[in-house]
C-alpha positions, 0 to 999 in steps of 0.5 A: 938305733933302737929296736923300734926305729930299726923296724921302721927302717926295715919297713921303709926299705921293703916298701920303697923297693916294692913301690919302685918296682911297681911304679916303674914296670919291673914286676910286683915284689908283694901283693897290695894286701901285703904292702898295705899291712906293712904301710899301716904298721909303719904308720903306727910306729911313726905315730907311737915314736913321733919320728918319721924318716925322710924317705918314709912312704908315708910322707911322699909319693913314689916317683916313676922314672920315665925319661924326658923333660920334667915339669912341675905340676900346677896342682900337686897330684898326691895320694888320697887317704884310704880305708878298708873298713866300711864303718870308717867310710860311713863315719866320714860321710856323716850321713851325706850322699857320697860318690863311689867309683872304681880304683884304677890300677894304671898310671896317673896322667895329668892332662891340660887344655887351654882355649879348647886345645890340648896343651900338655900331658904329664905323668904324676911323677912324685906328685909335684914334678912329672915327665911331659909326654904330650908327644904320646897323646895321639896314641892314648885313647881318651885324650881328646885333641880339642874340647868345647870349653875355652878356659884353662882345664886340668884333668887327672886320669888313669892310663890303662891297658885292658887284660884283653889288649894285654894278652893280644899284644904279648901274644903277637909281640912275644914281649914279656910283661908281668901284667897290664900295668907293667906294659902301660908303664913301659909304653909311656917310656917310649919315644915313638908314638907309632910304637905305643899306638898298638898297645891299647893304652886308654885314659880314664879321667877320675878327677876334674882338678881345675875348671873356671866355672865353679863346680863343687860336686865331684859327680857334677864335675864328672858330668861336665867331663862327659859333656866335653866328650870324655869317658870318665871312670864308672861311678855310683851315687850312694844317697844314704851310706849305711 
């Protein structure tokens, strides 16, 4: 193996180990800044060499290891492209209005409704197959049992625990978790809904993946979710990105 591929192999092993710990509630092995820097270096090396290892994080989503019944996603739940440079975002917008929202640091859940009733809740998993945790829905604030729409609706959102609820729970329980995301991850692996309920899990929708009416604008889709009784992620429309 040449020197460039050895460096790629080293980067992949470090990034995958950090992702595995991050997505499965075992603490953070590196900061987001460090992970992004290594990821960007790996991507550059792959572009230069024209070679990509099968387990490279550039072509897959890290999977959670939540135990339970596995279920294929109707619509792939993959990662979005990202940038740290404002000028790249402005160039991408091409003078068109854009919506911005918070990047939520939790665990993505895909929630489906049929004929106005909740039909399933599935973790993101590897983006193609997740774990069905519908039994925990009553313990997660923000996941409604019913909605007004009577069609087939698929929503993607983030399961979060606030710092206030995290501090309260760890103080009262004596549990040892590194941060709210780790507590959220551990909570979704539980079987007993009553054990999950006091942890303060909250689900915030950030994408209306599918709805039968034709709604093109992301902002209009968020407004549609609000009309159904959801509280989606905070957002702001930028009329003229500069």
